[in-house]
Every structure is written in C-alpha cells, then in structure tokens.
C-alpha positions as CSV (number, residue, x, y, z in Angstrom):
1,M,0.0,0.0,0.0
2,V,1.4,3.4,-1.0
3,Y,0.3,7.0,-0.3
4,P,-1.4,8.4,-3.4
5,Q,-0.1,11.2,-5.6
6,L,-2.4,14.1,-6.6
7,S,-3.6,14.4,-10.2
8,S,-0.8,17.0,-10.7
9,G,1.8,14.3,-10.0
10,S,2.9,15.8,-6.7
11,L,2.4,14.3,-3.2
12,A,1.7,17.5,-1.3
13,Q,1.0,21.2,-1.5
14,F,2.8,24.0,0.2
15,P,3.2,24.6,3.1
16,I,4.5,21.2,4.2
17,G,5.3,20.6,7.9
18,K,8.1,18.2,8.8
19,Q,9.4,17.4,12.3
20,Q,12.2,15.0,13.2
21,Q,12.8,13.7,16.7
22,Q,16.0,12.0,18.0
23,R,16.6,10.1,21.2
24,T,19.8,9.9,23.3
25,V,20.2,7.0,25.8
26,V,22.0,8.2,29.0
27,N,23.7,5.7,31.4
28,A,24.3,7.5,34.7
29,A,27.1,6.0,36.8
30,L,27.3,6.1,40.6
31,D,30.3,8.5,40.4
32,G,28.2,11.1,38.7
33,S,29.6,10.5,35.2
34,A,27.3,9.6,32.3
35,I,27.7,7.8,29.0
36,R,25.5,9.1,26.2
37,L,24.7,7.2,23.1
38,A,22.4,8.0,20.1
39,D,19.5,5.6,19.7
40,P,18.7,5.8,15.9
41,N,16.0,3.1,16.2
42,A,13.9,5.5,18.3
43,A,14.1,8.4,15.9
44,S,10.8,9.5,14.3
45,T,9.7,11.8,11.5
46,Q,6.3,13.4,11.2
47,W,4.8,15.2,8.2
48,T,1.8,17.6,8.2
49,L,0.3,17.8,4.7
50,S,-2.3,20.5,4.2
51,Y,-4.4,20.3,1.1
52,A,-6.7,22.9,-0.5
53,G,-8.5,23.0,-3.8
54,L,-8.7,19.2,-4.1
55,T,-10.8,17.9,-6.9
56,D,-13.6,15.3,-6.3
57,S,-11.3,12.5,-7.6
58,E,-8.4,13.6,-5.4
59,R,-10.6,13.8,-2.3
60,E,-12.0,10.3,-3.1
61,A,-8.5,8.9,-3.5
62,L,-7.5,10.2,-0.1
63,E,-10.7,8.9,1.5
64,T,-10.2,5.5,-0.1
65,F,-6.6,5.4,1.1
66,F,-7.7,6.2,4.7
67,E,-10.2,3.4,4.6
68,A,-7.6,0.9,3.3
69,A,-5.1,2.0,6.0
70,E,-7.8,1.8,8.6
71,G,-6.5,5.0,10.1
72,S,-3.3,4.4,12.0
73,L,-3.6,0.6,12.0
74,N,-1.8,-0.4,8.8
75,S,1.6,0.7,7.5
76,F,2.3,1.9,4.0
77,T,5.1,3.3,1.8
78,F,5.5,7.0,1.8
79,L,7.8,9.0,-0.4
80,D,8.9,12.2,1.4
81,P,8.0,15.2,-0.8
82,T,10.7,17.3,0.8
83,A,13.6,14.8,0.2
84,N,15.8,13.3,-2.4
85,L,14.5,9.7,-2.7
86,L,18.0,8.4,-3.6
87,A,20.3,7.3,-0.7
88,W,23.9,8.3,-0.5
89,S,23.6,10.7,-3.5
90,D,27.2,12.1,-3.0
91,Q,28.8,8.6,-2.4
92,L,28.5,6.8,-5.7
93,T,30.7,3.9,-4.4
94,N,28.3,3.1,-1.6
95,A,26.7,-0.3,-1.7
96,V,23.2,1.2,-2.6
97,W,24.5,2.0,-6.1
98,Q,24.9,-0.7,-8.8
99,A,27.7,0.2,-11.2
100,G,28.7,-1.6,-14.3
101,P,31.9,-3.7,-14.0
102,L,33.8,-1.7,-16.6
103,L,32.7,1.7,-15.3
104,T,35.4,3.5,-13.3
105,L,34.3,6.0,-10.7
106,T,36.7,8.7,-9.5
107,G,35.6,11.0,-6.7
108,N,36.7,14.4,-5.3
109,A,36.1,16.2,-8.6
110,A,35.1,19.9,-8.6
111,D,31.3,20.3,-8.6
112,P,29.1,23.2,-9.7
113,A,28.3,24.2,-6.2
114,G,32.0,25.1,-5.5
115,G,32.8,21.9,-3.6
116,T,34.5,18.6,-4.6
117,L,31.6,16.2,-4.5
118,A,31.4,15.5,-8.2
119,W,32.4,12.1,-9.7
120,K,34.1,11.3,-13.0
121,L,32.6,8.3,-14.7
122,A,34.7,6.6,-17.4
123,N,33.5,3.6,-19.5
124,S,36.4,1.4,-20.6
125,G,34.2,-1.2,-22.1
126,A,33.0,-2.0,-25.6
127,G,29.4,-1.6,-24.6
128,A,27.2,0.7,-22.5
129,Q,27.9,0.9,-18.8
130,S,25.7,2.5,-16.1
131,I,25.4,3.5,-12.5
132,A,21.9,3.1,-11.0
133,Q,20.0,2.8,-7.8
134,T,16.7,1.0,-7.1
135,I,14.1,2.6,-4.7
136,Q,11.2,0.8,-3.2
137,G,8.7,3.2,-4.6
138,P,5.7,2.4,-6.8
139,G,6.5,2.1,-10.5
140,G,3.3,3.9,-11.6
141,Y,4.2,7.1,-9.8
142,Q,5.3,10.2,-11.7
143,Y,9.0,10.8,-11.0
144,C,11.6,13.3,-11.9
145,L,15.3,12.3,-12.2
146,S,17.8,15.2,-12.2
147,V,21.6,15.3,-12.4
148,Y,24.3,17.8,-13.1
149,L,26.6,16.8,-16.1
150,R,29.8,18.0,-17.6
151,G,32.5,16.5,-19.9
152,D,36.0,17.2,-20.9
153,V,34.7,16.9,-24.4
154,A,31.1,17.1,-25.7
155,S,29.3,13.7,-25.6
156,T,26.0,12.1,-24.7
157,V,24.7,10.0,-21.8
158,T,21.4,8.2,-21.3
159,L,19.2,9.0,-18.3
160,M,17.2,5.9,-17.1
161,A,14.0,5.6,-15.1
162,G,12.7,2.1,-15.0
163,S,12.3,0.9,-18.6
164,Q,12.2,4.5,-19.8
165,Q,15.3,6.2,-21.3
166,V,16.2,9.5,-22.8
167,E,19.5,10.7,-24.4
168,Q,21.1,13.8,-22.9
169,A,23.8,16.0,-24.4
170,V,26.9,16.6,-22.3
171,T,28.9,19.8,-22.9
172,T,32.1,21.1,-21.4
173,A,30.1,23.4,-19.0
174,W,28.0,22.1,-16.1
175,S,24.3,21.9,-16.8
176,R,21.4,20.2,-15.1
177,A,19.5,17.5,-16.9
178,T,16.0,16.4,-15.9
179,F,13.9,13.5,-16.9
180,A,10.2,13.3,-15.8
181,T,8.4,10.1,-16.5
182,T,6.1,7.4,-15.2
183,G,7.2,3.8,-14.8
184,D,5.5,0.4,-14.8
185,A,2.2,0.7,-12.9
186,T,2.5,-2.9,-11.7
187,A,6.0,-2.6,-10.3
188,S,6.7,-2.2,-6.6
189,S,10.2,-0.7,-7.2
190,I,11.9,1.4,-9.9
191,T,15.5,1.9,-10.9
192,F,17.1,5.3,-11.8
193,G,20.5,5.9,-13.2
194,V,22.9,7.3,-15.8
195,Q,24.3,5.2,-18.7
196,L,27.5,6.0,-20.7
197,P,28.2,4.7,-24.2
198,A,31.4,2.7,-24.9
199,G,34.6,4.7,-24.4
200,A,32.8,7.7,-23.0
201,A,33.5,9.7,-19.8
202,A,31.5,12.4,-18.0
203,Y,31.4,14.2,-14.6
204,V,28.2,13.8,-12.6
205,Y,27.0,15.6,-9.5
206,G,23.7,15.9,-7.5
207,M,21.8,12.9,-8.7
208,Q,18.3,13.3,-7.4
209,V,14.9,11.6,-7.7
210,E,11.6,13.2,-6.6
211,A,8.0,11.9,-6.8
212,Q,6.8,14.9,-8.8
213,G,6.8,16.3,-12.3
214,G,9.8,18.6,-12.0
215,A,13.1,19.0,-10.2
216,S,13.6,21.1,-7.1
217,Q,16.8,22.4,-5.6
218,Y,19.4,19.6,-5.1
219,K,19.3,18.0,-1.7
220,S,22.3,15.9,-0.6
221,S,21.1,12.6,1.0
222,T,22.3,9.7,3.0
223,T,19.2,7.6,4.0
224,G,17.0,8.7,1.1
225,G,13.4,9.7,1.3
226,V,11.6,6.3,1.0
227,Y,9.7,5.2,4.1
228,T,8.3,1.7,3.9
229,N,6.7,1.6,7.3
230,A,4.9,4.9,7.6
231,R,1.5,5.3,9.3
232,L,-1.2,7.8,9.6
233,A,-1.0,9.7,12.8
234,S,-4.8,10.0,13.1
235,D,-7.8,7.7,12.8
236,A,-10.0,10.4,11.2
237,L,-9.9,12.4,8.0
238,T,-11.9,15.6,8.1
239,V,-12.6,17.0,4.7
240,T,-14.1,20.5,4.2
241,T,-15.9,21.3,1.0
242,T,-15.2,25.0,0.0
243,G,-17.1,24.9,-3.3
244,P,-18.1,22.7,-6.2
245,G,-15.2,20.3,-6.8
246,Q,-13.1,22.1,-4.2
247,H,-12.1,20.3,-1.0
248,A,-9.6,20.9,1.8
249,C,-8.1,18.6,4.5
250,T,-5.0,17.9,6.6
251,V,-3.2,14.6,6.7
252,N,-0.6,13.7,9.4
253,I,1.9,11.0,8.7
254,I,4.5,9.5,11.1
255,N,7.4,7.1,10.6
256,V,9.4,5.5,13.5
257,N,12.8,4.2,12.4
258,N,13.3,0.5,12.2
259,A,15.3,-2.0,10.2
260,N,12.9,-1.9,7.3
261,N,13.3,1.7,6.5
262,L,15.9,2.9,4.0
C-alpha cells in the first residue's frame, strides 16, 4: 500500500510541515559521570500535509486510502515530498549503487556548487555501462530524475528511469539534466541511473529523484526519502468542501525508524 499522488503528480501542497525527533540514551554512573549514546532506532519523522482545492477525484483517492489503511492501524510506503529519494547521493561507491563492471568512478572532482563532490565516470568497455539505484517506490508514480553533467569533451549520456530512457547531451560546462516520466504501474520498485556509451567519460553531481513532475533544488542525501513503514497519525480524516469540486483537508503521517526503512 502506498500513499497516493495528486492528479498533478505531486504528493503534497505547500506549506509542508516536517518534524524530526531523535533520542539519546543516558547511562548515569554512581560516580556522577554519564555515557550518552544515540538511539537511531527510536528516531521519528512526522509530516503535516495541508491540502486545498482538491478535486472530487483527489478527495476520493485520499478517503479510499484512509479506509484501506484503517486509520493508524496499517503501515504503508510514503515518499517524502521534501527529500531526495536516492540514498547516498554524494557517495556513488556506496553499496546502494549498482555500477557496471567496466565503469570507473573517481571522486573528489570539482562540482558546480563550489565543492569537490562530483564524480568522474569513465567507461572502458566496448558496450554501454551504467550506475543506478533502485528505490522501493511504486513504478506507476510520476517521477523526476535530475543530475548535473559535464564533460572534458562534448558527448552524450542516457538517463534511465525504470524501462524509460532519454538521451542527454553533455557539454564542457555544467548543466542540469532532468527526466520526468512514469514507470511500470504494476512494479513495486523502480531503478534510476545514468548510462555511458562505450569509451565515454563524464562528470556527474547531484543525482536526485523526486516523486513529482519537475526538479527542485538539489538535496544531498544519505538515507534517502523512501519510508516503507509509515503510518497515519490520526484515525480520522476531516474534509471541508469549500465549493463545487473544491475540498480541503490535513493529513498527518508519522514514521518511526526500524530496520525496514531505507
């Protein structure tokens, strides 16, 4: 079960409320000293999504979802509308990324933000090589993949989102490429990545995936924004009708960290 997108392809409307809580475990010794350790499994995140101007079909989709979730009883997958859905977006050698065997990754390259978080990708093979990451999000959602690209010489790369692909020109100056698409409606996961043709090389920075129709400002990520054990924080959904085909409501969602979350 997944939280529904609006007909616009977005998950939320502004303003969006997001609150994160952390817990520290304190072990007080008899001599007055104390040992403090972070307890990541007790961390929680809560979102407040306020909607206005919902159409009849959007209102019905939210009400149907509430009924299926049975309020706060059942868990569901929630894609954070404020986050980069990819994990470890600045660490392309992390285990969450799947890189082709003949693709060389070299870090600490100058990036367009003035840092050194870009990566040089070089394909030494006779065929295409890619770097990609799979997220546990519904294939039928609308997504936007974005990445900054540059080359020592002009070339092309391919942006991948599920079974969909688009060719992107790479110039000697940094530019941001975006690819908005919808995947396989029956799939429970979807893979995003960049593919280089044989013998090609390119610099990449700021790979980002969002569950919406366009790209927002790049957000560096570690855990990613996919929550597979979220719950509604309320057992009731109050919808106010403000006019013909115009509805408003507020949805509160909470996630408590556990081993199943990315």
